[in-house]
Residue, then its C-alpha position, 0 to 999 in steps of 0.5 A: m919319332i925322328e928315329r923311325f925316319i932315320t931307321l927308314k933312311q928318310l933322314i940321313k946323317d951326312p955332313t957334306v949336306m951342310g954345304l948345302a944349307e946356304p944354297y937351299l935358302k937362296k933358292a928359298r928367296s929365288n922362289l919368293v920372287t917367283m911368287e911375287i912375279l906370279s902374283k902381280a901378273k894378273d894386274h898386267k894381262d894386256i901387256l903380258a897377253i895373259p887371257k882375262d880368265h886366267s888365274d895364277d893363284e894356284w901356282v902362287v901357293v905351290v911356289a910359296y910352299y916350296a920357298m918355305y920347304m927350301s927353307a926348312l931344308s936349309l935348316v935340316a942340311k944346317v944340322g947335317y942332315r939329308s931329308k928324303s921326304h916332306t914328312a921327314t923334313s917336318v919331323a926333323l924341322e920340329e925335333f931339331f929347332v922347335k924342341n931346341n927353342l930355335l924356331e917358334k912353334s907358330h912358325f912351325d904351324n905355319f909351315e905345316s898349315v901351308r903344306m895342307r893348303k897346298e894339298e887343298i889347292e891340288t884338290l881343287r885343281d882336280v875338281r876343275d880338271r874334272r869340269e865340275i862347273a857347279q863348283y868352279s866359281v867357289t873354287k876360284r874364290t877359295t884359291k884366291d883367299i888361300a893364295e893371299k894368306t899363303k904369301s904372307d906366311a911364306r914371307r915370314f917363314v923365310d925371314r925367320v929362317e934367315e934370322i936363325f941362320e944369322k943367330i947361329r953365326s953371330e952366337s957361334i951356336i954349336l948344333d950338336m943334333d944327335p937324336k940317338k944321344d937323347s933316345d939313349k939318355r931317355a932309355k937309361d933314365l927309364e932304366s934308372i927308375k925301374k931299378f929305383k922301384s924294384s929295389s926300394t920298399r917305399t910305396e908311393e904313400d911313403a914318398l908323398k909323406m916324405g915330401r910333406e915332411l920336407n916341406d914342413r922342415m923347409s917352411k919352419r926353417l924359413l919362418g925361423k929366419k924371418d923371425d931372427k932378421e925381425 
């Protein structure tokens, strides 16, 4: 799948972008600070002269997502790729870090979940802007619930990305992320299997029989060794 995004130039191999990995992560931290400021503004409406019915919850979600997105961009930059879209970043994150056991699947799932929440918030904002009053109170409650969940996910995700950066530094992990190599290897493996099948006269039943015979021989050998010890 990632090869498609590389072909479409949504993911571009660019070693110079590795220098942006740390600034991207710093920007993610800055977004978290903005998220906290927006979240706490409701407690100081009088001091800040904010209207009582004003809510920043939708912006909390948007800024929280971008904190996570900048963190994801920092990881993608770390392996020398420049991403041109949110979907490409997500695909690269899964290919380079989840599949290589550097980022847990649960964190990746949270990243995807927050992206969907951001889209949901934007839909709810459209509902409000169209003045669909009957749904407005539900919209406010839903937005608040989404905001609380998203803040927690954003903090955990950015923290985890920083841990991955530290792991790479402390353990001197070399990140050689070239999906073309993996693709070429899979193609060669598939070709070898095809050649074996075409040249072999054995059927699948023959292969299963050979496997059973081998297991029987191994079992007898292990039992013989056990008898000798006794």
